[in-house]
Structures are given as structure tokens and as C-alpha cells.
N, C-alpha and C positions, 0 to 999 in steps of 0.2 A: 671310218670303221664303225659298224653298227653297234649301238650300245644296248641291244636287247638283253634283258635280264634272263638268265637261265641258271637256276640254283643247282649245284651239284646234289644229286640225290632226289631231285624233284621229277617225277615221271612225266613223260610227254603228255599223257592223258590229262594230268592235273593242270598242265599249262593250257591245254585246249579248253578245259572246264573254266579256267580263269579268263577266257576270252583273249588269250595271247597266242601268238604264232611266231615261229623262229624268224620271220621277216617283219618288215615295218607295215603294220596294219593301215597306217594312215596314208601310205602312198601306193600300195600294190594295186594295179588296175584291174586284176581279174579275180579278186577275192570273192569266193562264194559266201553267201549268208549262212552262218551256222546258228543252230539253236543254242541259246545261252543257258548256262546252268542256273539253278535256283539261286536267288539272291541270298548271300550269307548274312542273315539278319543279326546274328550274334556279333559278327565282325563289324557290321554297320553300326550297331549300338555302341561298340567300343570306339569306333571312329568319331562318334558324336562327342565322346568324352574329350578327344583331342581338339575338336572344334570349340567346345566350351572353354578349354584351357587357353586356346589362342585368343578368344575374345576377352577373357578375364586378364590374361597376361598383357594384352595390348592396352586394356583399360588401366592397368597398373603402370604401363610405360608412359601413357599420357599424364597420369598423376605424378609420376616420378619426374617428368620433364617440366612440370608446372604448367602444362598446356590447358588441361581441363580435368577435373575430378568427376568421372562419370558415375562410379559406384563407390563413394567414399566410405560407406559402412560395410561394404562387401569385400573389396580388394583394395589394398593400400600400395604405396610405392615400393615398399620392401617385399611385397609378394610377387612382383613382376618377374624376377629372375627364376625363382623356384617353379612358378607356374609354366614358364616358357620352356625351361630345361627338362623338368621331370613330368609336369602335367601334359605338355604338348609333345615335345620331341621324344622324351623318354617313353611315354605310352605308345607313340607311333612306332618307335623302334621295337618295343616289346611285342606289339601286335604283328608287325611284319616278320619278325624272327620266329614267333610262335607259329605263324602260317607256314613259313618255310620248313620248320622242324617237323610239323605234323605232316606236311605234304611229302617229306622225304622218307618217312618211316612206314613200315608195313602195318604196325598196330594202330597208327593214328592216335597217339596220346593226346589227351585233352588238358592235362595239368599245366601245360605250357601257357595256356590262355589266362592263367592266374596272374601272370605278370602285367598284361594290359588292364585286367580287371582291377587289380589293386591300385594301379596308377590312376585309373579313371575315378575310382571311389575317393581317393585322396584329393583329386582335383575338385570334386564336388564338396567334400567335407570341409576343406580349409575356408573357402568363402562363406559357406553356410554357417559355420561356427562364428566367423567374424560378424555376420549379420545378427545372429542371436546375441552375441556378446554386446553389440551396440544397443540392441533393443532392451536388454535387461540390465545393462550397465555393470556387467560382471566381467572382470578381467580373467577370472578363473576359467570361464567358458572359452575364451580365446586361447588361453594356455593349453587347455585340454584339446582343443581343435588342432593346435600346432603339434602336440604330441601324437595324436591319432593320425593326422595326415602324414607326419613324418614317418611313423611306424609303417603305414601302408606303402609309402614310397620305398622304404627300406625293404619291405617284403617283395615289392615289385622288382627292385634291382637284384635281390637275392635269387628270385625265380629266373630272371633274365640271365644271370650268371650260370645258373643250373642248366639252362638251355644251351649255352655255349659249351659247357662241360660235356653235355650229352652229345652235341654235334662233334666235339673233338674226339669223343670216344667212338663215335660212328665212323668218322673219317678225319683224322688229324690233318691240320694244315696251318700254315703260318697266319693266314688271314683270320681264322677262327681264334687263334691265340691273341691276335691283336684286339679282337672284339671282346675277348675275355678280360684283357687288361682294361679296356674301356669300361666294361660293366663293373669291374672292381673299383675303379676310380669313382664311378657314379655312386656305388654303394657306400664308400667311405664319405664322399661329399655330402650325401643326403643324411647320413647318420650324424655327422657333425652339425648339420643344420638343425636336426631334431634336438640336439643337445644345446641349442641356442648359441652356436658360433655364428658370428655376424655374416650375412650373405655377401657383404663387400669383400670379406677375406676369402670366402669360398668360391666366388664367381670364377676365377681362372681355373680352379680344379673342376668345377662343373662343366666348363667349356671343353676341358681336355677329355672328359667322358664322351662328348659329341665328336670332337675332332678325331679321336682314335677310332671311334665307330665308323666314321666316314672313310678314314684311311683304310680300314679293313674292308669296307664295302667296295672301295675303288680297286683294291688289289684283287678282290673276288670277281668284280665285273669285267675288269680288263686283264684277265689272266694271261692273255697272249703276250703282253708286253712286260708283265711282272713274273713270268713263269721261270725265269732263270733263278736257280737256287740262291746265288749270292745277292740278287736284288731283293728277294723276299726276306732273306736273312738280315740285310742291312736295314730294311724298313722296320722289321721286328725289333732290332736292337735300338733303333731311334725311338720307337714307341716305348720301350722300357725306360729309356733316358727321359722321355716326357713324364712318365709316372714319377720318377725320382725328383725331377725338377718341380713337379706340382707340389710334392710334399715339402720341398725346401721353400717354395714360395709361400706356403701357408705359415711355416714356422719362422722363417727369416725373410720377410718381404724385400728388404734392401738388397740381399744377395739373390733371392729367389726369382724376382722379376727379370733381371738381366739373364740369369741362367735359363729360365724357362723360355724367354724370348729367343735366345741363341739356339737351343735345342729345337724349338718349334720351327725356326727359320730353316735349319738344316733339313728337317723332316719334310717340310712343304716344298722346299727347293728340289730335293731329291725326287719327291713324288711328281712334281711338275715336269721334271726332266724325262721321266719314264712313262708318264701318262699319255693317253692318246689325244688329249685335248689340243695340244699344239698343232696336231696334224688334221684336226677335224673342224676347227672353229669357223673356217671359211666355207664349209659346205652348206648346202641348202637343207631345208626340212629339219627333222628332229635331230639328226646328227650334228648339224651346224649349230643349232640352238644349244644343245648340250655342251658342245665344245666351247662356245662363247661363254656360257655361264661358268664353266669350270675354270677357264683361263682367268676370268675376273675374280672368281672365288680364291684361287691361289694368290692372286695379286693382293687382295685385301688381307688374306692370312699372313702374307709376308710383311705387309704394313703393320699389322698388329704386333708381330714379333719385333719389328724395328722400334715401335713405340715402347714396348716393354724393355728393350735393351738400352735405348738412348733418351727417351723422353722423361721429364720430371714426373714420374708416376706417383701420385699421392691419392689417398682415398678421398672420394668426393670431388676431385678435380676434373677439369676438362680432359686432360690427357689420359687419365685412368679410364674415363668413360669412352674415349675414342678407341683405346686399345681393346677394351672389352667388346664394343659393338662392331669394330672392324672385323673381329673374329666371329662374333655371334651372328651378325647380319651379313657382313661381307663374305665370309667364308662359309659358315654353316648354313645359313638360310639360303644363300645362293646355290649351294650344292643341293639343298632340298628342292628348290625350284627346278634345277637341272634334271633331277632324277624322278620327279613326280610322275612323269609319263610311263616309267617302267616299274615303279613301286606300287602305285595305287591299283593298277589292274590286277596285280597278283593277290591283293587283299580282297577286293570287292567282286572279283570274277566278272568284270565288265571292261570293255575296251575303252581306252582313253586316247583317242587319236590326237596327233599333234595339230595345233592350230596357231596361227600367228598371234592370237590374243595372249599367248603365254609370254610374249615379249614385254607386255605391259608391267607385270610384277617385277621383272628383272630391271627394267629401266627405272621404275620408281624406287626400288631398293638401292640401286647404285646412285641415283640422284640424291636420295636422302642422306646417304653416307658421305657423299662429297660435300653437301651443304653442312653436315655435322662436322666434317673435317675443317671446313672453312671457319665455322664458329669456334672450333678448338684453337686453330692457329691464331685467329684474331681476337680471341677472348670475347666473342660476340654472343651474348645470351640469346638474342632474338633469332639470329641465324641458326644457332644450335637447336633451339626449339623447333624452328621451321623444318630443319632437316629431320628431326625426330618424328614430326608429324607426317612428313612425306614417306618415311620408312614404314610407319604404322599403316598408312594407306597402301603401300606396296605389299605388305604381308596380307592385309585383308583382300586385296585384289588377287593374290595367289590362291587364297582359300576359295574365293568365289569362282575364279576361272577354272580351277581344278574340279569343283563341284559341277559346274556347267558342262564341262567336257565329258564327265562321267555320265551325267544324266542324259545328255543329247549325243553321246558318242556314236550310237548306231545310226542315228539320222545323218550325222556328219559323214560317216563312212559310206552310207548308201548314196548320199548326194554326190560324193566323189566318184563312186562307181558309175552313176548315171551320167555324169559329165564326161567321163572317160569313154563310156560306151557310145556316146554320141559323137566322139571324135573319129576320124578316119582310122581304118584298121591298122595302117602302117605306123600310126602315132602312138600305139600302145607300148612301144618298147620302153624299157626302164632307163630313159635318158638321164634321170636325176642321179643315177648311180654309176652307170657304165660310160656315159659320154658318147655312145654310138647307138645306131639303130639295130633292130632285130635282123640277124643275117638271113632270115627266111623270107624277107621282103623281096618281091619279084620286080621292083622298079629301081634299077641301079641309079638312074639319074635323079629320082626322087630321094633315094637313100643318100646320095652325095650332097644334094641340096640341103636335106634335113640335118646331115652330119654337120655341115657348116653352120646351119641355124642353131643346132644344139650347142655347138661350142660357143657360138656368139651369145646365146641365151644364158648358158652357164656362166660365161665370163661376166655378162651384164649383171646377173644375180649376185655374184660374188662382189663385184664392184659396188653395186648399190648397197649391199649389206655392209661392206667396209665403210662406205661413205656415211651411211646412216649411223652406225655405231660410233664412228669417229666424230661426226658432228655433235652427237649427244655428249660425248666426253669433252669435246672442246668447249661447248657451251657451259657445261658444269664446272670445268676447270677455270673458266673465266669468272664464274661465281666465286671460286675459292681465292684466286689471286688477282682478279681484275679490279678490286676496289669498288664493287657494285654499290656498297654503302648500305646493305641491308641490315648491318649491325646497328645502324642508327635509326632504324624505323621503329614503328610502334607495334611490331608483330607480337610482342610478349603480352599475352592476355592476362586476365585476372587469375586469382587463385594463388597458390604457393609458388615460390620460385623453383627453378630447376634444381636437380640434385647437385649440379656444379655450383650454382649461385645461391642455393638455399641458405647457406651460411652467411650470405651478405646482409641479410636482414629480413624483416617481415614484409611480404608482398602486400600490395594494396588489395583490399577486399571491398566489394560493393557495400554501400551503406545499408542500413536496416530497411530502407524503403525500396530496395532493389537497385539503387545506384543510378537511376535515370535522372540525368541532369536537366533534361528538357522540361520535366514536371508538367507535361501536357500543354506547354505553351507552343503556339503555332510558329513554325520556322519562318523567319523573315526572308530567307534567301541570301542574306548578306553575311560576310565573314569578318570577324575581328581578329587581327594578328597582333600578338604581343611578344615583346622580347623580355626574357627572364634570365638573370645571371645570378652569381653566387658571391657573397662577401662573408668570409668567415663561416659561421654556421647559420646563415640566414639567406633567404631569397631576396633579390633586388629586382623590382620593387616587391614589397611584402604583401601587396594586394593589388588587384586589377579590377577594372569596371568595364562592362560591355552591355549593350542593349539586350534585354531579354528576347530570346528567339534567334539571336545571331549564332553562327557557328564560330567556335573558338579554336584558333590555331596558335599554338605556343612554340616559339623558337627558343629553346633552352640551351644556353651557353654555360658550361661549367667553368667559371673563372675562379673557383676555389682551389684549395691545395690538396684535395683528395676526391675520390669518386662520390658522385651523388646521383640521385634520380628524382623524378617528379611523378607522383602518383595521384590520380584523380579518383573520386569515389565511384565512378562508373567503371573502374577497372583499367582505364587507359593509363599507360605507363611508358616512360621513355626508356626503361631499362637502365642499367648502371652506365653512366656517362663518364668516360675518362677525363682527367684534367685537360683543359684546352679544347675539348671536343664540343661540337654543337649538334643538336638534334631537333628536328621539327616534328611536332606531335599534333595530330588532328583530334581534339578532345570531343568534338561533336556539338550539337545544338545545346545551348545553356539557357534554361528558363528559371533557375532558382539560384539563390546564394549557396556557396559551397566552400569547402576548404580542401586544398591539395597539400601534399606533404612529401618529404623524402622518406622512403620506406626502409632505408638502411637502418640497422639496429641502433636505436638511441638517437638518431639524428632528428627525428620529430620532437623528441623530448628536449633537445637542445635548442629548439625554436625554429626548425626548418619547416614552416608552414606558409602556404600562399593562400590568401583570402581571395575568393572570386565573388564579386557582387554583380548580380544580374539586375540592371536598372529596369524597374517596372515588372520584375518577376516576383516569384514567391520567396518567402524567407528560407533560411538555411534549414535543412533537415539534419538530424544527428548523423555525424560522420563516424566511420569506424577506421580502423587501421592500426590500433594498438595491438600489442601481442595478446592481450586478454581477449580482444575480439577475434583474433586469429585462432586462439585456442577454442573459443566457443564455436567458431565456424567449422572446426575440425572435430567437433564432438568431444572435446577434452575438458577436463576440469582444470581451471587456471592455477589452482594451488596444488594439484597432484597429490593430495593428502593420502589417497588410497595407494598410490604407487611409490611415494617417497616416505612411507612410514619407517619408523626405526627398525621394525622387524624386516621390512623389505630391503632396506639398505644394508643391514647386518647380514642378511642371508646372501646377498650378492657379494659383499666383501669377503665372506667366508669362502666362497667358491672361486674367487678371482685372485689374480697375482698382484701382490702389493708393490708399491714403489719402494725401492731400496733406500732406506733412510740413513744408511751409513754415510759418513762424510767421505767423499771420493778421495782416492789417493793423490798425493802431489807428485806429478811426473818428474819434478826436479828436486824431490826430497833428498837431502844430504848434499846437494850441489850448492856451494856458496855463490853469492852474488845475485843480481837481478836478472830476470829472464824475459824473453819474448814468448808470449803464449798465443796460439792461433786456433781459431775455431770457425766452423761453418754452421750457421743456423738456417734451417728451412722453416719458413712460416707456412703452417698448414691449417686447413679447415676440414675437420673430420667429425664423424659421429662417435659418441662414446656412450656405452651402456652404464647406467647408474644403478639400476635394479631390473628385475624381470619386468619387461613391458615398458620400461622407461629409459629413454635416451636423451641426450642433449648434443648440440653441435658445439664443438670445442675449437676455438682459435688458439693455436699454440706455437711454441718454438720447439723444434727438434734439432739436436746436434746431428749433423749429417753422418759422422763417423760412428755414432752409437745410437741408431734409431731404436726406439722402445718397442716392446711387444704390443702390437696393435690390437690384439685379441682381448686381453683382460687387464693389462697394466694401465694405470691412469695416464691420460694424454696430457695432463698438466700437473705440476708446474713444468717450466722449461729446465734444461740441464743446469746443474750446480757447477759454477766455475770456481776454482780454488787457486789462490796464489799468495804472494807475500808482498809486503810494502815495497814499492819501487818497481814491481813488475809491470810490463806493458802488455795489454790485451788487444789482439786484432781479431775482430769478429766480422766475418763475411756473411751478410744477411740476405737471403733470397726469398722473395715473396711468391709462394706457390698458391696463394689464396685467390679470392675473387673480388677483393676490394682493397683499398689502401690500408697499409699497416706501417708500423715504425717500431723503434725501440729506444729506450732511455735507460742507460746504466747509471745508477746513483754512485757507483764505486769510484768514479773518476770524473774530473772536469771535462766539459765538452761544450762547444758552441751549439745551442739548440737548433738554430736554423740550418746548420750543416749536418750534424750527426743524427739529429732526431727528426729529420724531415720525413714526410710521407713517402712510401715506396709503392709504386703502382704494381698491379699483378704482373708477374713475369720479370720484374726488374730486381736489382740488387743494390746493396749499399755496403761499404766498408767502414766499420765503426772502430775507432781506435781510442783508447784511454789508458792513462797510467794511474795505478792505484797508489796514491800518496798517503793514505791513512788506513789503519786497520778497522775491521768491522765486518758485520754481515749486512750486505747491501742489496737492496731490491733492484731488479730491472723489470721493466714493463713496457707495454705498447703505449706510445704517447699520442696516438691519433685520437681525435675527438669523436665521440665522447670517451674519455679515458676510462671512466667507470664501467662502461659496457665492455670495452676491450679487456680490461682486467677481469671482470666477472665472467667473461667467456674463456679465460684460461691463459691470457697472455702476460705471464709473470714468471719470475724465477729469482735465484739468489746468486750473489758473488761473495765468496768467503775469503777475506783477507785477514789472516791470523795475526794477532798481536805477537810481539817478540817474546821469546822465552816462555811460551806456554808449557806448563809441566805435562808430562805424559799421563795418560789416563788409560783405564782398562777398556773402555768403549766410548765412541764418539758418534753422535747422531745429529742430524739436521732436520728440523720440522718447519714447514711453511704452512701457516694458517690462512684460510680463505673462505669466502662464502659463494654460494650458488643461488641464482635467482631464476627459477625455471619458467620458460615460456611454453609454447606448445610442445608436445612430445616430439623430440628430435630437433627442436628449434634452438635458436640462440637465447641469451638471457632476456628476461622480461624487463624492458627499460623502465616501465612504471614501478615495478618492484625495486629496481636498483635505486631509482631516485627517491623512493619512499623508504629505503633502507629496511626492507622486509625480506630477509633471505629465507629460502626454503630449506637449504642444506648448508651446514658448515663442515669443514674438513681439514685434516692435516694431510699435506702432500697430495691433494687432489681427489681423495676418495674418503667418504664418511666411514668411520668405524673400522678402517682397514687394519689398524694396529691392535684392535681388540682380538681379531681372529689370527693375526700374524704379529705377535708381540715383539718388542725390542728386547734382545737378549743381554743379560748382564750376569757375570759370575758372582757368587755369594761373596760379600765383603769387597766387591769391586767398586771402582770409582768411575762414574760416567759423566761426560760433558755433553750437554744438550744445547745445540745452537737453535735459536727460535727466531723466526721472522714472521711478521704480520703483513701479508700481502693485501689484505682487505678485500674489496676496495673500500669498505665502509666501517666495519665493526672492530672494536678493540679486542685485544687478546691478553688475558690475565692468566699466564701459564702457571700451573700448579701440579705437583706430583703428590697424590694422596698417600698419607702415611709417612711422609718424609719432610725434611727441611733442607734448604739450600745453604751451604756454607760459603759459596762463591756466587756472586751475581755481577755480571758485566753487561752494560747496556749503553748503546750509542756512544762508544768510544771511551768509556771509563768504567772503573770498578765501583759498584755500589757497595759491595761487600767482598772481602778477600780473606781467605783462611791463612794466607801467608803473612798478613799484617798483624802486628801486636795490637795496634789500635787503629781504627779507621779514621780518616781525616775529619769526619763529621762528629767525632767524639763517641762513636759506638764502642761498647766494651768488648773485651776479649771474649771469644766464644759466641759472638752474636750470630744469628741465622736469619733467613728470610723464608717466606712462604709462597710468594708469587714473583714472577717477572712481569711487570705491567708494561704493555706495549700498545701504542696507537698504530693505525695503518702506516706502513712503510718503515716502522721502527723494528730493530732487531737487537739481539744480544745472546748471551749464553749463561747457563747456570751449571754448577757442579754439585754433586752430592755422592755420598757413599751409602750403600745399603748393605747391612750385615746379615739380615735374616732372609731366608728364602721365602718366596711368595710372588704374587702378581700384584703390582702396584699401579693403579690407574694414573694416567696423566690427562689433564683436562684443561679446557679454557674455563676459568672460574666465572666467566659470564655464563651462568649455568644453562640458560636457554640455548646458547650456542653449543655447549657441550652435549646437550640432549639432541641437538640437530646433527651431531656427527663429529665434533672436535673432541674426540675421546679415544684413548688407546691404553695399552698396558706395557709395563716393563716386567719381563719375566726373569726373576732372580733365582738362580739355582746354585 
């Protein structure tokens, strides 16, 4: 079935002006050359905005994947999504809809072109302000650019919605209502982004804007098969369900992702069942191309839905990335490739004939996605990066091929006509469509012979197409499941790690001299191969020697107990190597001394360095690789003093949701005896906003049954476990991160080699302990270096209450900790951690949050405050300003008790205390009564830490 686009309400003359005809221009043998209408310069200028958005968005994609940072001061990894969705596709949709609306009306309104105009201006404004901000060093400029660009995209989506409303008033139809829903979702999504909601949270909603638009367009283009009222009604109802599911996904991701995946799967499966693609993919020419693209698009869309329903979807993880890009590239971009031949001519008024070159973008995009899927399944960073790069090349090739076919479209058509004119008269019959010759031919024997030839040729074309497509898929599937070993290659270039592995540590950066290890020494043509292994937190051997000018090949075997990598100053890196795996890395020609290291966070500071001595070469140049060097290479201040100021932290704490400090309810309250308590913890690696313009990567524990709000609530500490002496705790720990992690519960005895062993990504551990003693106990990651893992958020509390605690009016639990900021969005700075120089201190994972959201206490009420110092380094001297403690309990014993007439140490009756002093990993509680209303500050009386964020209020009313 021909897929020629014909808008309802668009006059025949307008279609001819656009260079289109109700038949296939690319194949018709007798088409006469028509005079083309004037080039629509305004439309072309708006299309240039979409081209700019594609280039900027793809630059952001490469930076996000850690492949290469092309425009570090113009577009960053976090700009990739908004530029591709609203800068590129949003502007293109707005332009196409504006053209269709103006063509279908008698008055020819021009206001509809404000939608693509606003979208294009936002595309220019966002990177421009980013560049200016980096030049003048002012964060305010970047914030202003974010606000202005977001406002323009909001205006663009609002005008697009108005276009759909006008179209609906002109001629109401289900497909226009579907696209109205799409524009509404896009409007809400970009408005939330303008309000600084994280793009990671909004990405599925953004994609639903595009999915619903495509669904409406498909129903409009293939009206013959969707014309039955009940079919359109069902599709519209499913679109409404998608809108509801998108909202649930943003508010409650744990419930929303499976819900959205289920609704999306039903919608796409229903569309595939009724669409024409299944009946046209085996045809030749444009029809077959479009059918093949659409079938593959539906397949990727269904895969994305399955990922959201069944995969361990976590922010920043491989599976989240796979779900998003299976939908964004596999479904949306493939649909764009399929329909470019019928959309672009309607905008530029120029023919765009079908040409086999259009198969190249489709093959590249599909291949890149399959490689990305392989990297996801196998946890292979290098393969994941390579797939991302192939997909970027595929999108670029689509842009270039579409431009070329528009520019040279008339020449291609004229060449086809000349070739056909040179053929015998009888051969001009449209065999490609009808499968038989023109009945007016006067040579029956020739007609019969050509009939057989036509059928044979048509069968051959279909067979060859099927074999070609099948061969491509078989080869790429072998990449996925055939153990090709690409995950152990050195494809990961220099620069920052991918979004999925960025949390694993700081990537290797070239040294200050450019990272050239040859140092100008002539290559000898010989190769030195060395074997490197791991013992504890060191490389074995710790240094190697080779003649200057030799090529160095390293065979790295990870014989340690957790993942490691080996990074050289020229950017060559093994990638994260699992325990027991072996990787061969070609470092290149070495002409000077150098130092290689493990780039995982804190591992280099623990001693994982490898000395490389080039005999007869030049002395070592200064190497980089610390997080401070990383921060400088990204144009960031290593101390973040401008972004982590008290005012900035307080401002964000005021607008964000605090962690609930109330002691959790005991599920077995009032039930005598000991109990079995069961929990499931997910280890996650995610980004967390600390202030406007400042984020960090958090490694943390999430209780599976009670996931926290990922938008504004702190991502650390982990869940508070509550029980009584004698209770047994069963914790099922699942590592969804990108590196080795573990857990150590101080609340009960355990064999370290069994319970506290490292867990590889994707693996799990069942940790069981019995709480034999009362106290507030720390749990934390015990993987080396522990200080880094704790500083990145891997800690929490277990509360085992002493017997016969008296009732109180309020009971809270506060966990003190420090943050050591690396690069913006990065993990903790290992140098700062080892030097014990925190940037931020906090109670319950966020600085100053209880200043803006005080702990409540009624007037004359009695409050019990459980306090734990998680560290990893600094002491906590807990004090409540304007009060005194009449009860102090620490590390298993009362230091002061209001119920005792005399304390054992000889303290007099009515004694009181002013602080609860704690070292890291120590805990206890204090009790006090406050009779007068007011706001009473509580602080760490190590005042420099209180001023860095360990400060809050008790609101007495």
C-alpha cells in the first residue's frame, strides 16, 4: 500500500506546489517535468534550527557516553535529551504541523509558525548561554539561559497545542485528539524541566510526547486500515492511558515504570496489528523501505516496554539507558527515517525521491542499538560506548542522506526518466506495483515472456532483500550473544566515563603534556608484552621496564576481589574488568617514564599505581588522573565554593523534600517474642542535586518495597531498620551498580569473608544476622576503599531499642555525615577524603534540610533524639541550643539517666549534659523536655561542620 502523505484539508494545488503527486515520484516512468514553486526560505531557515539541534544533541550524546567531549563549554551530557526531543524533533513536528494547518485553511494564518520559531530560538539560546557562562565564569548566566530556553520551548509547545485545537475545530478526528494529548504531555514535560526537575526523571514523559505524535500520524496516514470507529476509539483510549502512566512514572517510578511499560506494549502491539507495515515490508522501492523500517520500529518499541516492565530499571544504569534508547532511537528515530520521504517534501516544496542510500541510516541505527543491547546484557562499557557511537553515525547519515536527496532530487528523477525512456516501449509498464505488463502491448509472446520475467525478478528482489536484512540481523545478534569479546577490548577512549559507568570512578585523562607516551622517541618496531595481576589493592608487579621506543602490550588479569581497571596517561584504558577476567591492552609506543593507575574512585589513593620505566627514554612527566585534575579538565572549581555556599545549600533545602527523620514504626509492635525481619536492598548509583547547578553521584542502598522520591528527597542514607534484641534480620542485597559493592551490619555478628564479601554488578547476596544487643548501629559498604564508599552515601542505621524505654511525645533519628565533592556530577574526591577536608556536612543526607523543615514538638513535650555518626572521618558533638539533656545513652550504656537517683559515677541528682559526643560509627540517644515555644537549633558543636550543613531546628509549639 502506498504511503503517500495527503493531509485532509490540504488542496491539490498545494500538493503540486510542494513537488508532490498522488503517485510515487521516484518510480513513475512517464512523469513530466513540472516547474517547481519558489523555495520557502522561511521554512528552510527553521529547518536549519532542527539541523543545529541534531548536531548539538549528538555532541551531547557522545559526551554523555564518555566517547568524546566535542563542545564541552557549549553543550553538556545533560543537554542531550532536551535538545533532541524539543530542539530537533519538537521543532520539526511544529514546522510540519504549521505547514499542514496553513495549507488547509482559506485565510492562510501565519501565527502557527511561532511554534517552530520559538523552538529554534531556544535551541540557539541554550548552548549560547552555556558558552557565555563558561567564558565569564558566572553560573547566573547559565541559569538565565536555562530559564529563557525553557520558556521558549514552553511557548512552542503551547502554540503547537493551539494548532491542534484549531485543527480539531476545523475538522474533529481521533488522530488530532491523539496529537493534542501528545502536545499536552510535551508542554508539561518541558515546563517541569524549566523548573529544574531532573531530565532523567522526565525522559520517559518526553518520549511519550513523541510516541503519541507518531501514533496519531500513523492513524492519519493509514486511514484505510484505522478507519473503523472501534479501532480509532481503542487507540485513543490507549493514548489516554499512556498519559496517565507517564504521570505515575514521574511521581512513583517503582510503580510507574512497569505501568507505563505495560500500557505502551499494548498500544504498540495494537498499532502493529492494524498497521500496513506487516503487509508491505517485503515490497520493493519506497513502500518496502517504509514497511521494513516500521516493523523494526515497533519491535524496538515493544522491547523498550518490556525493559520497563521487567528489567532492573534504575537511574544511571545500563537498563534504564537501554529502555530509553530502544524507544528513542529504535522506535522514534526509525519512524522518522521511514517517513522522511513523505514529510520533508511537504515542507520544502521539493521532491525527495527514494534512493537505496536511505538503507544506510536504518542499518547503522539498528546495528548501534543491538551493540548497545549487548553492552547492557553483558555489562560491557566498551561495547555500550561503541554502540552509542554507531547510532550517532546513523543519525548523522540520515541527516546527510535526506539533505542530499532534496538537493539532487530533480536530477535523480530526470536520470530515472531518461533510463526508462531508453528502454523498449513495452517495458514501461508499472511492474513494480502490478506484477504484470500493460495490456495495450501488441506482442502476446513478449508479454507472456516478460510476465514470467517480472514474477521471477520480483521474487528475486524480495528474496535478496529478505536475505540481506536477515544477514545483517544475524551478524549483529552474534555480536550480542556470541561472545565476541568486545567488552574486553580497549574501545573506551579517554574523557569521562559513560552515564552508566560514570559513577564507577574518575576516568583517565591525558597528562598535562598531551598524554603522548612516545615523547618523540623513534619506534623500534619491537613489542614488549607484560602480565599484570592484582593483589589486594595493588598491581603485581608494581612497576615494569621496557626499552624506550618499544610498543607496550599489557595483559591485565584481575585476580583481586572486586572490579578494577588500568588507565594510562595517554587515555588507553582497559575498562572495568570483572573479577577473574583478563584483558589485553595495546598501550602504544613508550618513550618516557610514566605511571598508570586504577581509575575507580579512591583506588589510586589506596596504592593502585603501576610504574612504567622506559630504559633509555625521557624522565616521567607529571601525570594526572585525580579528581581535582578531572574537575579542572571539565572547567570546574574543585572546591565548588560558589555552588556549595551556605546560601545555595539552604535555598535548595528550602525547595526540596526532606528525609523523614521520624523513627519508623515497628511492624511487630505489641507482639511479644523475637521475630524474623526481611528486607530487600537495591544498590544504586544515581545523580543527586545538592544545589542549583551542583550535583553529585550517590552510591546508596534503597529498600525495594519503599523506594524514595528520586526527584528531591535525599538519596542517602539507606533505610532505617528497627527491631528488638533477639530479632533476626534477613537482607537480600542486589547490586544494580556498575562496580563491586558490599555491606557490613554492625548490629550483629557475621563472618566477614561470607557476609561482607564483594558483590559484582548484577549479582546478589543474602545477609543474615541476629541482634544480640541494643543500640543504634551503623551499616555501610565494606568494599575498599571504605572511606570513598561511605562518602558516596553507602551507609545507614539499624535501631535495636533497649528494653523498657519510656514513652515520649516525639522520637527522631539523625545520621551525621560528610560530603567531599569531586567534579560536578561526579563521585567523592578521594584526595579530599584522605585529607579529611569535607565540603559539606549534613544530617540525613542533605545540608540544612531541617532548618527549612523543622522537627515538630508540642509545648512541654518530651523528645528522644537518636544520633549516629556515619562519618567517614569527622566527629559529631550533638547539641541542642537553649536546652540541656537529662538523659544520655551512648554505645550500650546510660551516661546520664533521669530515672536514677544517683548515677554510678557519683553524679548528683538533677545532673544534666550539654552534648552527646560521638566518633565515626558511634551512636546513642538523648532525651529532653522543652516547655517554652520557639525554634531551638540543633547542631554539631564542631562548629565548622555545623556551618557546612549539620544544623537544624526543633519547632516547639
